[in-house]
C-alpha positions in Angstrom: -18.2 -79.4 64.5 -18.7 -79.2 60.7 -15.9 -78.5 58.2 -17.3 -74.9 57.7 -16.9 -74.2 61.4 -13.2 -75.4 61.6 -10.2 -73.3 61.0 -7.7 -74.0 58.3 -5.1 -75.2 60.8 -7.5 -77.8 62.3 -8.6 -79.0 58.8 -5.0 -79.4 57.6 -3.9 -81.2 60.8 -6.9 -83.5 60.6 -6.1 -84.2 56.9 -2.5 -84.8 57.8 -3.5 -87.2 60.7 -5.6 -89.2 58.3 -2.7 -89.3 55.9 -0.3 -90.5 58.6 -2.8 -93.2 59.7 -3.0 -94.4 56.1 0.8 -94.4 55.9 1.8 -95.8 59.3 -0.9 -98.3 60.1 -0.2 -100.6 57.1 3.6 -100.1 57.8 3.1 -101.2 61.4 1.1 -104.2 60.5 3.6 -105.2 57.8 6.5 -104.8 60.3 4.6 -106.8 62.9 3.9 -109.6 60.4 7.5 -109.6 59.2 8.7 -109.7 62.8 6.4 -112.6 63.6 7.6 -114.5 60.5 11.3 -113.8 61.4 10.8 -115.0 65.0 9.0 -118.1 63.8 11.8 -118.9 61.3 14.4 -118.3 63.9 12.5 -120.5 66.3 12.2 -123.2 63.8 15.9 -123.0 63.0 16.7 -123.0 66.8 14.3 -126.0 67.3 16.1 -127.9 64.5 19.4 -127.2 66.1 18.2 -128.3 69.5 16.6 -131.4 68.0 19.8 -132.3 66.1 21.9 -131.8 69.1 19.6 -134.0 71.3 19.4 -136.6 68.5 23.2 -136.8 68.3 23.5 -137.3 72.1 20.7 -139.9 72.1 22.3 -141.7 69.2 25.6 -141.8 71.0 24.0 -142.9 74.3 22.0 -145.7 72.6 25.2 -147.3 71.5 27.0 -147.1 74.8 24.3 -146.9 77.6 21.5 -149.0 79.0 17.9 -148.0 78.8 17.9 -146.7 82.3 21.0 -144.5 81.6 19.3 -143.4 78.4 16.2 -142.3 80.3 18.3 -140.3 82.8 20.0 -138.6 79.8 16.7 -137.8 78.3 15.4 -136.4 81.6 18.4 -134.1 81.8 17.6 -132.7 78.3 14.1 -131.6 79.4 13.9 -127.8 79.9 17.0 -127.0 77.9 16.2 -124.6 75.1 12.5 -124.9 75.8 12.3 -128.6 75.3 9.3 -130.0 77.2 9.1 -133.6 75.9 11.4 -136.1 74.1 10.6 -139.3 72.2 12.8 -142.0 71.0 11.7 -144.2 68.1 13.3 -147.4 66.8 14.3 -148.1 63.2 10.7 -149.0 62.3 9.3 -145.8 63.7 7.7 -147.3 66.8 8.0 -145.3 70.0 10.6 -146.7 72.4 10.3 -144.2 75.2 8.7 -140.7 75.8 9.8 -138.5 78.6 8.9 -135.0 79.8 5.7 -133.4 80.8 3.0 -136.1 80.5 0.5 -133.7 78.9 3.1 -132.5 76.4 4.6 -136.0 75.8 1.1 -137.2 74.8 1.3 -134.9 71.8 4.1 -137.0 70.4 2.7 -139.6 67.9 3.1 -143.3 68.7 4.6 -144.0 65.3 7.0 -141.7 63.5 7.7 -141.8 59.8 11.1 -143.3 59.1 14.0 -141.4 57.6 12.1 -138.0 57.4 13.3 -134.8 59.2 10.4 -132.6 59.8 9.3 -129.6 61.9 5.6 -129.1 62.5 3.3 -127.0 64.7 1.5 -128.9 67.5 -1.0 -127.9 70.1 -0.3 -128.8 73.8 -2.2 -128.0 76.9 0.4 -125.3 77.7 0.2 -123.6 74.3 1.5 -123.9 70.8 4.8 -125.8 70.3 7.0 -127.2 67.6 7.6 -130.9 67.1 11.1 -131.6 65.6 11.8 -135.1 64.3 15.5 -136.0 63.5 16.1 -139.4 61.9 19.3 -141.4 62.8 20.9 -144.7 62.1 19.3 -146.3 65.2 15.9 -144.6 64.8 14.3 -141.2 65.1 14.4 -138.7 68.0 11.5 -136.3 68.4 11.5 -133.2 70.6 8.7 -130.8 71.5 9.9 -127.2 71.9 7.6 -124.5 73.3 7.1 -121.4 71.1 4.8 -119.2 73.2 7.7 -117.6 75.1 9.4 -116.6 71.8 6.1 -115.2 70.5 5.7 -113.2 73.6 9.3 -112.0 73.2 8.2 -110.0 70.1 5.6 -108.0 72.0 8.2 -105.4 73.4 9.4 -104.9 69.8 5.8 -104.3 68.7 5.3 -101.9 71.6 8.5 -100.0 70.8 7.5 -99.7 67.2 4.0 -98.5 68.1 5.5 -96.0 70.5 8.0 -94.7 68.0 5.3 -94.4 65.3 2.9 -92.5 67.7 5.6 -90.1 68.9 6.7 -89.4 65.4 3.2 -88.7 64.3 2.5 -86.5 67.3 5.7 -84.5 66.7 4.9 -84.1 63.0 1.4 -82.9 63.8 2.6 -80.5 66.4 5.3 -79.1 64.0 2.6 -78.8 61.3 0.3 -76.9 63.6 3.0 -74.5 64.7 4.2 -74.0 61.1 0.7 -73.4 59.9 0.1 -70.9 62.7 3.2 -68.9 62.0 3.3 -69.1 58.2 -0.4 -69.0 57.2 -2.9 -68.4 60.0 -1.3 -65.3 61.6 -0.8 -63.5 58.2 -4.3 -64.4 57.3 -5.6 -63.1 60.6 -3.7 -59.9 60.0 -5.2 -59.5 56.5 -8.7 -60.2 58.0 -8.2 -57.6 60.7 -7.1 -55.0 58.2 -10.0 -55.8 56.0 -12.4 -55.3 58.9 -10.8 -52.0 59.7 -11.3 -50.9 56.0 -15.0 -52.1 56.3 -15.3 -50.0 59.5 -14.1 -46.9 57.7 -10.3 -47.0 57.4 -9.1 -45.2 54.2 -6.2 -47.6 53.3 -5.4 -51.3 53.4 -2.1 -52.1 55.0 -0.8 -55.5 53.9 1.2 -57.7 56.3 5.0 -57.3 56.1 5.7 -61.0 57.0 4.5 -64.3 55.9 4.8 -66.4 52.7 5.2 -64.6 49.4 1.7 -65.7 48.3 0.0 -64.1 51.3 2.1 -60.9 50.9 1.0 -60.9 47.3 -2.6 -61.3 48.4 -2.2 -58.4 50.8 -0.8 -56.2 48.1 -3.6 -57.1 45.7 -6.2 -56.3 48.4 -4.4 -53.0 49.1 -4.5 -52.1 45.4 -8.2 -53.2 45.2 -9.0 -51.0 48.2 -7.3 -48.0 46.7 -9.1 -48.5 43.5 -12.4 -48.9 45.2 -11.8 -45.7 47.2 -10.9 -43.9 44.0 -14.1 -45.2 42.4 -16.1 -44.1 45.4 -14.7 -40.6 45.2 -15.4 -40.4 41.5 -18.9 -41.8 42.2 -19.5 -39.2 44.9 -18.3 -36.4 42.6 -20.6 -37.7 39.9 -23.5 -37.9 42.4 -22.8 -34.3 43.5 -22.6 -33.2 39.9 -25.9 -35.0 39.1 -27.6 -33.4 42.1 -26.4 -30.0 41.0 -27.7 -30.7 37.5 -31.0 -31.9 38.9 -31.3 -28.7 40.9 -30.6 -26.7 37.7 -33.1 -28.7 35.8 -35.7 -28.2 38.4 -35.0 -24.5 38.4 -35.2 -24.4 34.6 -38.4 -26.4 34.7 -39.8 -23.9 37.2 -38.8 -21.0 35.0 -40.3 -22.7 32.0 -43.6 -23.3 33.9 -43.6 -19.6 35.1 -42.8 -18.5 31.5 -45.7 -20.5 30.1 -48.0 -19.3 32.9 -47.1 -15.7 32.1 -47.7 -16.4 28.4 -51.1 -17.9 29.2 -51.9 -14.9 31.4 -50.9 -12.6 28.5 -53.2 -14.5 26.2 -55.9 -14.3 28.8 -55.3 -10.6 29.3 -55.5 -9.8 25.7 -58.8 -11.6 25.4 -60.1 -10.1 28.6 -59.2 -6.5 27.6 -62.3 -6.3 25.4 -64.4 -8.0 28.1 -63.3 -5.5 30.7 -63.4 -2.5 28.3 -67.1 -2.8 27.7 -68.0 -2.5 31.5 -65.6 0.3 31.9 -67.2 2.2 29.0 -70.6 1.6 30.6 -69.4 2.8 33.9 -68.0 6.0 32.4 -71.3 6.7 30.7 -73.3 6.2 33.9 -70.9 8.3 35.9 -71.3 11.2 33.4 -75.1 11.0 33.6 -74.8 11.1 37.4 -72.5 14.1 37.3 -74.8 16.0 35.0 -77.6 15.8 37.6 -81.3 16.3 37.0 -82.1 12.6 37.7 -84.8 11.4 39.9 -83.9 9.4 43.0 -85.2 6.3 41.4 -83.0 6.9 38.3 -80.0 7.6 40.5 -80.6 4.4 42.4 -80.9 2.4 39.2 -77.7 3.9 37.8 -75.8 3.1 41.1 -77.0 -0.5 41.0 -75.8 -0.8 37.4 -72.4 0.7 38.3 -72.1 -1.8 41.2 -73.1 -4.7 38.9 -70.5 -3.7 36.3 -67.9 -3.1 38.9 -68.4 -6.6 40.4 -68.2 -8.1 37.0 -64.8 -6.5 36.4 -63.7 -7.5 39.9 -64.7 -11.1 39.3 -62.9 -11.3 36.0 -59.7 -9.7 37.4 -59.9 -11.9 40.5 -60.0 -15.1 38.4 -57.2 -13.9 36.3 -55.0 -13.0 39.4 -55.8 -16.3 41.1 -54.5 -18.2 38.1 -51.5 -15.9 37.6 -50.5 -15.9 41.3 -47.6 -18.4 41.9 -48.5 -21.6 43.7 -48.2 -21.6 47.4 -46.8 -25.1 47.4 -43.4 -25.0 45.7 -42.6 -28.6 46.4 -44.8 -31.2 44.9 -44.6 -33.2 48.1 -46.4 -30.3 49.9 -49.0 -29.8 47.1 -52.6 -30.6 48.0 -54.5 -33.2 46.0 -56.4 -31.7 43.0 -60.1 -31.6 42.7 -60.9 -32.2 39.0 -64.4 -30.8 39.1 -63.3 -27.6 40.8 -60.4 -27.1 38.5 -62.6 -27.6 35.4 -65.2 -25.1 36.8 -62.4 -22.5 37.5 -60.9 -22.9 34.0 -64.2 -22.6 32.3 -65.0 -19.4 34.2 -61.7 -18.0 32.9 -62.1 -18.9 29.3 -65.8 -18.2 28.7 -65.4 -14.4 28.7 -62.6 -14.7 26.1 -63.4 -13.2 22.7 -61.8 -16.3 21.1 -64.5 -18.5 22.8 -67.5 -16.4 21.6 -67.4 -18.3 18.3 -66.7 -21.6 20.1 -69.3 -24.0 21.4 -67.6 -25.1 24.7 -69.1 -28.3 26.0 -68.2 -29.7 29.5 -69.1 -33.3 30.5 -67.6 -34.2 33.8 -68.7 -37.0 36.0 -69.6 -35.8 39.5 -67.7 -36.9 42.7 -64.5 -37.8 40.8 -61.6 -38.9 43.1 -58.9 -36.4 44.0 -55.8 -36.7 41.8 -52.1 -36.2 42.4 -51.8 -33.0 40.4 -52.8 -29.9 42.4 -55.6 -27.5 41.3 -53.4 -24.7 40.0 -51.1 -27.0 38.0 -54.2 -28.9 36.7 -55.8 -25.5 35.7 -52.6 -24.5 33.8 -52.7 -27.8 31.8 -56.4 -27.5 31.0 -56.2 -23.8 30.2 -53.3 -24.4 27.7 -55.2 -27.3 26.0 -58.5 -25.3 25.8 -56.8 -22.2 24.4 -55.0 -24.3 21.8 -58.3 -25.9 20.9 -60.0 -22.5 20.6 -57.1 -21.3 18.3 -57.6 -24.5 16.2 -61.3 -23.8 15.5 -61.0 -20.0 15.4 -61.8 -19.8 11.7 -65.2 -21.3 12.2 -67.8 -21.8 14.8 -66.3 -25.0 16.1 -66.9 -27.3 19.0 -64.5 -27.8 21.9 -65.4 -30.6 24.3 -64.0 -31.1 27.8 -64.7 -34.5 29.4 -63.7 -36.1 32.7 -64.3 -39.7 33.6 -63.1 -42.1 36.3 -60.6 -44.6 34.9 -59.8 -47.4 37.2 -58.7 -45.8 40.4 -57.7 -42.6 38.6 -59.2 -40.0 36.4 -59.2 -39.5 32.6 -59.6 -36.0 31.2 -59.9 -35.4 27.5 -60.0 -32.1 25.5 -61.1 -32.5 21.9 -62.0 -30.1 19.0 -63.3 -30.4 15.5 -60.5 -28.4 13.9 -58.1 -29.4 11.2 -56.1 -31.7 13.5 -52.4 -32.1 14.1 -50.0 -32.4 11.1 -48.4 -35.8 10.8 -45.0 -34.2 10.4 -45.0 -32.8 14.0 -47.0 -35.5 15.9 -43.9 -37.4 17.1 -42.3 -34.1 18.3 -45.5 -32.5 19.5 -44.5 -32.5 23.2 -40.9 -31.3 22.6 -40.0 -27.7 23.6 -40.4 -25.0 20.9 -42.4 -27.3 18.6 -45.6 -25.5 17.4 -48.1 -25.6 14.6 -49.0 -21.9 14.9 -47.7 -19.0 12.9 -44.5 -17.2 13.9 -45.3 -14.8 16.8 -48.5 -16.6 17.8 -46.9 -19.4 19.9 -43.7 -20.2 21.8 -44.0 -24.0 21.4 -43.6 -24.5 25.2 -47.2 -25.1 26.2 -47.5 -28.8 25.5 -43.9 -29.5 26.8 -44.8 -27.7 30.1 -48.1 -29.7 30.3 -46.3 -32.9 29.8 -43.8 -32.1 32.5 -46.5 -31.1 35.0 -48.6 -34.3 34.3 -45.6 -36.6 34.5 -44.4 -35.1 37.7 -47.7 -36.3 39.2 -47.0 -39.8 37.8 -49.6 -39.3 35.1 -49.6 -39.3 31.3 -50.7 -37.0 28.5 -50.8 -38.0 24.9 -52.4 -37.2 21.6 -55.1 -39.7 20.6 -53.9 -40.5 17.1 -56.9 -42.7 16.4 -59.3 -39.7 16.8 -60.6 -38.3 13.5 -62.2 -35.0 12.7 -59.9 -32.8 14.8 -57.5 -33.3 17.7 -58.0 -35.0 21.0 -55.6 -34.9 24.0 -56.0 -37.4 26.8 -54.7 -37.0 30.3 -54.5 -39.9 32.8 -53.9 -39.0 36.4 -53.7 -41.4 39.3 -55.8 -40.8 42.3 -54.3 -39.3 45.4 -55.4 -42.3 47.5 -53.5 -44.7 45.3 -50.4 -42.6 45.6 -50.7 -42.7 49.4 -51.1 -46.4 49.4 -48.0 -46.8 47.2 -46.0 -44.5 49.6 -47.1 -46.6 52.6 -46.1 -49.8 50.9 -42.7 -48.4 49.9 -42.1 -47.3 53.5 -42.9 -50.7 54.8 -40.5 -52.4 52.3 -37.8 -49.9 53.3 -38.2 -50.8 56.9 
């Protein structure tokens, strides 16, 4: 298990265990070493005492006993206080007799330094031992005292110390685990559970009433933060609702603006078509009067009726084109609008404007590439944009027999449409504000200044652009860039895949 997968209790307990090991293991080793040194010192002191006592008895016996009696005395000292061998040396340090366990007695040297009291560690077949040499007036007495029993006697002390240390560490870790659980983990679990309830939809964060002051403070801070976030959420929702209401109003205003400009265009068309329709009506009235007077031959009557039908169809065609343009679009929402056919829209607009009196002095030239891709702007909206640009161009060249050119080319995957004229051009003072509402270069009463603003809104709603070509000289040139409907469909599919 990694540190990330362990809880705070286990991590703290493990850290505390490592700290206890760092603290108690050196202490245990130091106590053990001190104990061994103390036992060794005590054993050496005890061995010196035993050696001195034996040496005193031997010295006393050497003055009053024979060698056989001395040997019996030495044998009686074997085993007392751990003595396993004794050696008696003369004044020159030579061995007189050695008694005790043969293997241990052989550890005694044959010659002992004179007049020197010493204690040294020796090795015997039965384990380590101490050799104690005590000099006297008649010579030196040496005793071999076993030390393995004393060393083994310290083992219970070491075991007791280790048991105490282990129990103390276990008790401390258990206490730390319980304390961490009650003081930290449970309050943290309560805070976490409350946070999950807030994430699941609870409206308030209830901080824990128990626990350390720091955790209670954390809970209170989280409660304040939750309340602030909820308040911010409410304000954001209110702002979103307000923005949605404003967006609806803007869409309604835009629709009204589009309808207003459409009606203005229809009015301009109607004024221009009044003369165009008036001539056929005058001809019809004259032909009808001739028919009513009578006296015509059947061939003349048939010819007059054909003329009446022709003029009536002409009027009907003009009025039908005008009504088709003025009729509101069937698709109110842009998402339901059918893709636009640029060639068809150009043909319909040209059919609308050619009968206009303002275009009788205008050389209208159309240059459209066939089989252009369908665009994202529907036919009726595209017709409104083109009609506005063409009528503006006709007004610009009204004073002379000017030229208005309408071109359409494929540009990348979309379509580029341009309307240009050889009129006086656009004044530099209004170029930057040309597409703003109520900005116009016409005389008062001849324009509302909404046409280009509506055109821009319609084009940009279809993810296109419309702009004045400022590099064009000798008139004005407006360029429209519209993406193809196929490109828009691909973009919608890609966006849907990313959303999934």
